[in-house]
ZAZAFI-368025 format. One record per atom (N, C-alpha, C): residue in three letters; x negated, z negated, y. Coordinates in pm, whole numbers, plus 50000, padded with zeros to 5 digits. Atoms other than C-alpha are relative to their C-alpha. Layout:
N
AlaXZY...
This chain:
341
Unk499634998449902Unk499675002249980Unk499214998350108Unk500604999349875Unk498955009550337Unk499994986050088Unk499795010049934Unk497804985150577Unk500584999450141Unk499284999549914Unk500254980250871Unk499525000550157Unk501134999049858Unk499064989051204Unk500524991350125Unk499635016849958Unk501294959151351Unk500534994149890Unk499765010850112Unk501754926051126Unk500574990650132Unk500415010149910Unk503714900751325Unk500884992749872Unk499885003950136Unk504164871251125Unk500324984250117Unk499135014949994Unk506594836251171Unk499475003250176Unk500315002049793Unk506504845351596Unk501404991050000Unk499135008349976Unk508234818751768Unk500195001050160Unk500104995449836Unk509214825752164Unk501104987450017Unk499245011849969Unk510474793252290Unk500134999150176Unk499685001049871Unk511694790752670Unk500554983150080Unk499385007649887Unk511614761152917Unk500914998650071Unk499444991849939Unk514394759053085Unk500284984250091Unk498975011449955Unk516584725553303Unk500884997149901Unk498555005950055Unk518834722153051Unk499105001949810Unk500884999950154Unk516444725252702Unk498945011049989Unk500724985750102Unk514284747752462Unk501095007949972Unk498804984650070Unk516154780652429Unk498975007749872Unk500614997250091Unk514644792052065Unk500255012349966Unk499634986449992Unk514874829952164Unk499785010349911Unk500724993750149Unk512784839951821Unk499764987249968Unk500255014450100Unk512734814151585Unk499585004549845Unk500025000250175Unk510874824051259Unk499485014849991Unk500314987250003Unk510174866051305Unk498814996549927Unk501354993750045Unk508224884451111Unk500355017349933Unk499834984350030Unk507864924051025Unk498535006249990Unk501244988850003Unk505264953750979Unk500685011350056Unk499184987449941Unk505484985351124Unk498555006849940Unk501814989650041Unk502505017050960Unk500535007650109Unk500414990649919Unk501115039551186Unk500605009449970Unk499004984449999Unk503385069051273Unk501734997649992Unk498755003650067Unk506645052451169Unk500594991050083Unk498895010949889Unk509685040751383Unk500634986149897Unk499615002450046Unk510735007451323Unk501744995250107Unk498945000649890Unk514945002151467Unk499754987650005Unk499585011849960Unk515614968251577Unk501194998550042Unk498545004649941Unk519474959951604Unk500444988750017Unk499075009649936Unk521694934451744Unk500114994350106Unk498665005949847Unk524344919151988Unk498544998150092Unk501075004649944Unk522324912152288Unk499924987049990Unk500185012250016Unk521164879452340Unk499534994549864Unk500565004950132Unk519614880651974Unk498395002049986Unk501685003450069Unk515774881052019Unk499455014150053Unk500584986050014Unk515094920752055Unk499404997750069Unk500564996049902Unk513664925252367Unk498784985450052Unk501235013849988Unk512004888152366Unk498955005049934Unk501305000250081Unk510034895952097Unk499225009449989Unk500454993649902Unk509144926152235Unk499125001350081Unk500525001349883Unk508054915952559Unk499014993549907Unk501185007250071Unk505894889352351Unk498585009249950Unk501124994650011Unk503614911752211Unk499275008050061Unk500884993849850Unk502944929452538Unk499464991450091Unk500415014049870Unk502534895452697Unk499445002950096Unk499105001649886Unk504744899452914Unk500784987250067Unk499415011550043Unk506334865552885Unk498994987750126Unk500835010949998Unk505584838053134Unk499224988249973Unk500805016650038Unk503024810153049Unk500524994350020Unk499795007049963Unk504084789053265Unk501444993549917Unk498395002750089Unk507754784853059Unk500174998949881Unk499664986150141Unk507154802452744Unk499194994549894Unk500805002650080Unk505504790352435Unk500365005549870Unk500014987050154Unk504544814052156Unk499444995149915Unk500655005050116Unk503524806551845Unk499795009849889Unk500264993250123Unk502694828451506Unk498695003250054Unk500954992150003Unk500964859651494Unk499875013650031Unk499584985349992Unk500834892051602Unk498795012150011Unk501024993550054Unk498154915651454Unk500615014650066Unk500054983549927Unk497794951951632Unk498225005349963Unk501734998750104Unk495104967551400Unk499604992949984Unk500885013150028Unk494124934651311Unk499274989550107Unk500205009249901Unk493694922151650Unk501254987049998Unk499445003749937Unk495504892151752Unk500434998550134Unk499994997149802Unk497084897552081Unk499994985950009Unk499075008349905Unk498944861652106Unk498104991750021Unk501385011249977Unk494484847552092Unk498945003250127Unk500964995849943Unk493474874452349Unk499984993450180Unk499885002749859Unk492674869452702Unk500895002750071Unk499264990249972Unk494814884752930Unk499635013450099Unk500634987649957Unk492324910253080Unk499935010549875Unk500194988250108Unk492454927752726Unk501384997049931Unk498624996350080Unk495864924652687Unk500295011750167Unk500004986349830Unk495814947853081Unk499545006149947Unk500624988850044Unk493274968052865Unk501015010749874Unk499044997950159Unk495774972852528Unk501415006450089Unk499264997049979Unk498474978252780Unk500515011650044Unk500234984949958Unk499525016952880Unk498805007549949Unk500824989650046Unk496695025952684Unk500224994049863Unk500374998950111Unk496965014152296Unk501374997049961Unk499135001450016Unk500525005252343Unk500994997250134Unk499634996749943Unk503275009652562Unk501244998350006Unk498735004849970Unk507205004352666Unk500115006350085Unk498864992149896Unk510015021352790Unk500704992850022Unk499065008049984Unk512025002252947Unk501355003450008Unk499154990849963Unk515315003852991Unk501235000350102Unk499644995349934Unk516565006453306Unk499285012150101Unk500995000649956Unk514705030253425Unk500175005050171Unk499454993649859Unk516235037553825Unk499134989750048Unk500665014449999Unk515024995453786Unk498954999950031Unk500625001550040Unk512034998653648Unk498385012950049Unk500894987449924Unk510265029153869Unk499894995750176Unk499575003049836Unk509375021354228Unk500135009950099Unk499464988749927Unk511335037654497Unk499165006650166Unk500585000149904Unk508705036654751Unk498285012049918Unk500904990550051Unk506225061954505Unk500745011249941Unk499954990750054Unk506635092354393Unk499585002949836Unk500265000850130Unk506845106254009Unk498854998049986Unk501095000150019Unk503515120254007Unk498934985450038Unk501005011049960Unk501745090354170Unk500304986749845Unk499325009550108Unk503575067553910Unk499314994149877Unk500934992850121Unk502375085553636Unk499104994249971Unk501475004049964Unk499205089153758Unk499354988650060Unk500685010249959Unk498355055453834Unk499644993049872Unk500515002750088Unk498295042653500Unk499355009149920Unk501124991350069Unk496325073053376Unk498834993850065Unk501184996749920Unk493765068453671Unk499214982149925Unk499995011850017Unk493745028053567Unk499264997949859Unk500715001950169Unk492465033553163Unk498965010550015Unk500834988850018Unk490535064053228Unk498925004450093Unk500714994549896Unk489005062253553Unk500415013350078Unk499484990849976Unk490595094753639Unk499325000950165Unk499095004549852Unk490585108054001Unk500985003250011Unk498964999549903Unk493305112654242Unk501195016549933Unk499444986950052Unk493325153154119Unk499895003249896Unk499234997150156Unk493115145253743Unk501184994250010Unk499115012250051Unk495465121953753Unk501635011049994Unk499314995950004Unk497785144153933Unk500345015349864Unk500264987850139Unk496965176053657Unk500964991149886Unk499435006250077Unk498035150853431Unk501314998549974Unk498605003249974Unk500895137153557Unk501305013649951Unk499194987750025Unk502205176253560Unk500205006249864Unk499564992250177Unk501565185653190Unk500984982949950Unk499115008550063Unk502885150253101Unk501875001650018Unk498514998849976Unk506655158153284Unk499885017549951Unk499614994150063Unk505895194253098Unk500645000149826Unk499695004650119Unk505505177452768Unk501834997349971Unk498795007550012Unk508945159052821Unk500815006050019Unk498724992049961Unk511045192952961Unk500374994150134Unk499264999849880Unk511535182853300Unk499495009850086Unk500544982449913Unk511645221053516Unk499574993350097Unk500934998849890Unk509435231053761Unk499164990850017Unk500375015250017Unk507205199153685Unk498905005450118Unk500535000749923Unk504875210853914Unk500054997450191Unk498765001349873Unk507695207954224Unk499854984649973Unk499695011249999Unk508665177754091Unk499784989749956Unk501515015550000Unk505565153354021Unk500384994550167Unk500184998749875Unk506075154654381Unk501524987450038Unk498465003649935Unk510005141854384Unk499624982550013Unk499765015350059Unk510705103154406Unk501314997749900Unk498995003350123Unk513185086054114Unk500765002950073Unk499094998949997Unk515965086454316Unk500745016550004Unk499684987049989Unk515945127354339Unk499775007949842Unk500054995650120Unk516035129053985Unk501164995749936Unk498755008250012Unk519065124653752Unk499244986649894Unk499555013150072Unk519935095953481Unk498665001849919Unk500684997150124Unk518235116253215Unk498805006250025Unk501884997549959Unk515045131153387Unk499414987350056Unk501425014749988Unk514085094153513Unk499634997249875Unk500815004050090Unk513675087853187Unk499165004449899Unk501024993150010Unk512515115653077Unk498514996050028Unk500445003449862Unk510075108353354Unk498824983849963Unk500425009750051Unk509645070553188Unk499225001049872Unk500994997450199Unk508725084352837Unk498425005250070Unk501224997750003Unk506405105353046Unk498664988150026Unk500645008849990Unk504355073353179Unk499174991249891Unk500515005550108Unk504395057152842Unk498995005549929Unk501104991550055Unk502955083652667Unk498335004050070Unk501124994649937Unk500225091552945Unk498784998549980Unk501525005550111Unk497235074252737Unk499895001649858Unk499554996750167Unk498675082652425Unk500344991449857Unk500125010850053Unk499075049852304Unk500455000749879Unk499975000350163Unk499165038851927Unk501154995249957Unk499045014750040Unk502205015151962Unk501125008450160Unk499074998049895Unk505755025352187Unk501184992349963Unk498835005949992Unk508025003452239Unk501585000650109Unk498364990149937Unk512045019252319Unk500374983850025Unk498495011549957Unk514354989652496Unk501315011450026Unk499104990249924Unk517155012252485Unk499785008350062Unk500554991749865Unk515705042952670Unk501275007049975Unk499094993049960Unk519295056252611Unk501204995550044Unk498655010549931Unk521575031652721Unk500395005350144Unk499324990049826Unk524095045553029Unk499905013950005Unk499894984150057Unk523365081052913Unk500625004949954Unk499184998050086Unk525555102352820Unk499585008349873Unk500664999550140Unk525465117452448Unk499605013650011Unk500724984649986Unk524325153452521Unk498144996750019Unk501695002549916Unk520985137552708Unk499344989849891Unk500495005550170Unk520675111652421Unk499435005349888Unk500254993950128Unk520485130952176Unk498755009350007Unk501114998349947Unk517875150152377Unk498914988350037Unk501175004349980Unk515775120352442Unk499874991949851Unk500874998850131Unk515725115152056Unk499505007549980Unk500904990250020Unk514715144352000Unk498585001350033Unk501545004349991Unk511875138652233Unk499044991349936Unk500665012050075Unk510685109252077Unk499385007349820Unk500655000950199Unk510305121651686Unk499405016150085Unk501004987150014Unk508935154651841Unk499104993350060Unk501155003949995Unk506375138152060Unk499114987349874Unk500485004250126Unk506015113051740Unk499115007249918Unk500584986950076Unk505395142751523Unk498645003150043Unk501334994449945Unk502685156951771Unk498664986049969Unk501485005850023Unk501055123151799Unk499624988849937Unk500075011950123Unk501715098951486Unk499724988550101Unk499145014549945Unk502835069751752Unk500824995249903Unk498665002350007Unk504675044051600Unk500514993550126Unk499015004449872Unk507695032051765Unk501064984949989Unk499265007849969Unk509615001351814Unk501265007050082Unk499084989049939Unk513185017551863Unk501194984050018Unk499615011349995Unk515594985751998Unk501515004450067Unk498374993249979Unk519064994952031Unk501164987749972Unk499215008350076Unk522334976151974Unk501125009149910Unk498904992650110Unk524105010351812Unk499475005749903Unk500564996950146Unk523695018351469Unk499605016649931Unk500204992250023Unk524445050951523Unk498645007150073Unk500904995549945Unk521425056251719Unk498664998349926Unk500965000250126Unk519265038551453Unk500315010949873Unk500024993550120Unk520355061251191Unk499295016450021Unk500734986949910Unk518985090751416Unk498654997749963Unk501375004749945Unk515835075151450Unk499394997349893Unk500865010950079Unk514305049151213Unk500365005649883Unk499764999450088Unk512775048950910Unk500244987349908Unk499615007750076Unk513125013650873Unk500504990450087Unk499225013649943Unk515654985650978Unk500134985649985Unk499205016549997Unk515914950151110Unk500924995550084Unk498945006549954Unk518654932451210Unk500014988849990Unk500205014449932Unk518354903651419Unk501804994150032Unk499145008449928Unk520634874951510Unk499574986850046Unk500415013850024Unk520304842551657Unk498514997850024Unk501865004050015Unk516444850151680Unk499784999549882Unk500314997650123Unk515914858751361Unk500425009849961Unk499584985850098Unk515984883451097Unk500685001249919Unk499084995550083Unk518894891450915Unk500095004349851Unk500134994050106Unk518394916350690Unk499055009350018Unk500924993950030Unk515844939850631Unk499805017949930Unk500484989050123Unk515064975450456Unk500005013850059Unk500214989349939Unk515065011750496Unk500905004650022Unk498265004049893Unk517875025550730Unk500695011949879Unk499114994950074Unk519485046350400Unk500994985449937Unk500025012050059Unk519415008550260Unk501054990150091Unk499915013749912Unk520284987250557Unk501775005150059Unk499064996949927Unk523115012050643Unk500995007849931Unk498344995750112Unk524745026950320Unk499874987549898Unk499615012150096Unk524534994150114Unk499484988050077Unk500155019449952Unk524304958550406Unk499914996549879Unk499945013050042Unk523654928750222Unk500434985450079Unk499675013949938Unk524534907750516Unk501105001050062Unk498874993149947Unk528164903550663Unk499675004150118Unk500424994649832Unk526694903951012Unk499905012950007Unk500574978950012Unk525304942750929Unk501835003449988Unk498044995950072Unk529484945250786Unk500485001150148Unk499334995249880Unk530614941751136Unk499865003450085Unk500644988649926Unk528494954151306Unk500355017649963Unk499944988050066Unk529244987751091Unk501505000350019Unk498324996149967Unk533284977651143Unk500204997950102Unk499845001149847Unk532574976851509Unk499915011150029Unk500454982049956Unk531745014651492Unk501155008849988Unk499174991850099Unk534435039551441Unk499165014949905Unk500474993950081Unk533805065951158Unk500735013750007Unk499674984249940Unk533995106751187Unk500815004649878Unk499124989150075Unk535545112250809Unk500514983249955Unk498595007850010Unk537805081250820Unk501235002950047Unk498104996949949Unk541715079850939Unk499755000750144Unk500555001949818Unk541565081951330Unk500924987250069Unk498935011849924Unk544565056151366Unk499434985749939Unk500415013850001Unk542285028951186Unk499284994150090Unk500995005949928Unk541185002251422Unk498974990549992Unk501505008949997Unk537854987751487Unk500184989249971Unk499885014449975Unk537264954651376Unk498714993950049Unk500925001949944Unk535604935451597Unk499214988749964Unk500535011050071Unk533164904451496Unk500764986850087Unk499065012549922Unk535014870651586Unk499064993750044Unk501175009749924Unk533394846351824Unk499425004550061Unk500794996449923Unk530794845752043Unk498554998349915Unk501115006150087Unk526904849051987Unk499634982350052Unk499575014549987Unk525784816551948Unk499074991850128Unk500605010249878Unk523944792752248Unk498584996949899Unk501274999349968Unk519684794952191Unk499854982850043Unk500645008749998Unk519304764552307Unk500684983849936Unk499315006550056Unk521544743652107Unk500885009849870Unk499124994150110Unk522254768751779Unk500354996049899Unk499155006450092Unk524244766851503Unk499104994949849Unk500405002950205Unk522604745451138Unk500335008849941Unk499924987750102Unk522054764250865Unk500015008550047Unk499844982249941Unk523054800250847Unk500655001650169Unk498984998849922Unk523514809351207Unk500725004050078Unk498784992749974Unk526054830051178Unk501404994049943Unk498835007150048Unk528184808651018Unk501554995550017Unk499335010449950Unk530414796251266Unk500855017550034Unk499094988349955Unk531574836551298Unk500365006449859Unk499894997350153Unk531694843750913Unk501014998749951Unk498725008450051Unk534604845550727Unk499845002949844Unk500035003250128Unk532944842650381Unk499664989949979Unk500645010850029Unk531774809250402Unk500544991749901Unk499515006650115Unk534414797150184Unk499615004149838Unk500624991050145Unk533104819649943Unk499274995249914Unk501375004149981Unk529614799449916Unk500484980949968Unk500425012850125Unk529524770249656Unk499754989350145Unk500485011449905Unk529784731649881Unk499885002750140Unk500054993149847Unk528744734650244Unk498455006250037Unk501654987849979Unk525404757250241Unk499295009250075Unk500064986949934Unk526084782250473Unk499634988250161Unk500035001849847Unk526274749450750Unk498864989949960Unk500485013450013Unk523824723650612Unk498595009849933Unk501104995350050Unk521104749650449Unk499685014650050Unk500494993449927Unk519014775050639Unk500035009749915Unk500104989050056Unk519344808350442Unk498345008449972Unk501484992349964Unk515664823550342Unk500555019250009Unk499974984350022Unk515114863950383Unk499025002549931Unk501184998950149Unk513484865550026Unk500045017750069Unk499904988149960Unk512024905150063Unk499335003649853Unk500244996450122Unk512114924949763Unk499305016750040Unk500314987749971Unk509704960349832Unk500544998050109Unk499134994249826Unk510654955950202Unk501524996450045Unk498835001149938Unk514524951150140Unk500824984349948Unk499035009450081Unk516524919350112Unk500824996350162Unk499195004649972Unk518974896550330Unk500124980150016Unk500075020849976Unk519244856950465Unk501675003449984Unk498624999450032Unk522624851750286Unk500204989349909Unk499475008150093Unk523764827550078Unk501125003749873Unk498694992250123Unk526644849149895Unk498795005749857Unk500544997050107Unk525304857749535Unk499805015650056Unk499664983849973Unk524554896749519Unk501365007449912Unk498524995449996Unk527414901049344Unk501405000850041Unk498974997849880Unk529684887549574Unk499745008750094Unk500444984549898Unk527904914249815Unk500345007450010Unk499204987750133Unk528784940449547Unk501124997050077Unk498694993649986Unk532234933649574Unk500804995950144Unk499035000049868Unk532864920249939Unk499325012350088Unk500674984349987Unk530974952150050Unk501145011849946Unk499214990150046Unk533024974249860Unk501554999050039Unk499355001849962Unk535984959049947Unk500195004850155Unk500224994749856Unk535184964650331Unk499825008649938Unk499594984650044Unk534654998950221Unk500675008950027Unk498184996550052Unk538005003850057Unk500624999550177Unk498964999049847Unk539594990050434Unk499745011350088Unk500904981549863Unk537635016550654Unk500605008449988Unk499684990749990Unk538495043850504Unk501475002349941Unk498975004250068Unk542065030450357Unk500835014050119
């Protein structure tokens, strides 16, 4: 088995607040191989973005406690100095942020912002940086790149701004790209174009991608493997086909049930997950999903409340749930039948 390019081990990210300690990420582990895409899916507040900001070292150390290991090509990022992280950020690892308009400076042209990253990491001249910016805008499909390079963010459409963000993230050919819901608020046509662009660029460069989203439809299009997060923990892990075609955790069933299907009856109502995500100031005991789960009575004793289920992986596949494998098959069969009835 090949050595993973990125290996996260028992990651905890806790924030100190006036109300107490927020356990935003609480014991997360995963690997990603070079050239592969890992999709991280879950509701808002599940810890997806916090995890990836920890990888990049972008949390404020004044009120953040981070423990565990984040090994990037064998180097533990949690143990290096800020100067080393600055060298790695934008060069070896980079991030596409969710809101391009908020992330781009309104006072500088698109070309200046792309070129700044390139100059910082390569020592290139302004002329070389501008040429590189034009090259990157061409690469991400911006029309008339030699003219648009001098435009400001407000002169770009939403889809073009997101393409410019991708150009900025990839200007130094990073080996790890983190995409934090890069297609949110874009129409479906532009969303599809962005997804195709990321896949094409990955094939050209061999970049590893972590794709954060709440949309399982997007995951189905881009991911090789899927990690489902809930309440700061991983509740299910497997290949895209395994997780989407044969999910093992009731939370994943709930995510699937809240999405429309193309092959089912049009009059079948969507089934939202009952309740609300947990407070990470005072998370539930045992399984963090148990207050919203409709299957707790099917588990013997009071294990869902009293005992935290372990995520046991076999060949990278597993789910943190107290239901037996036989029960999961039975309940998922019933779930599938109800969706297509």
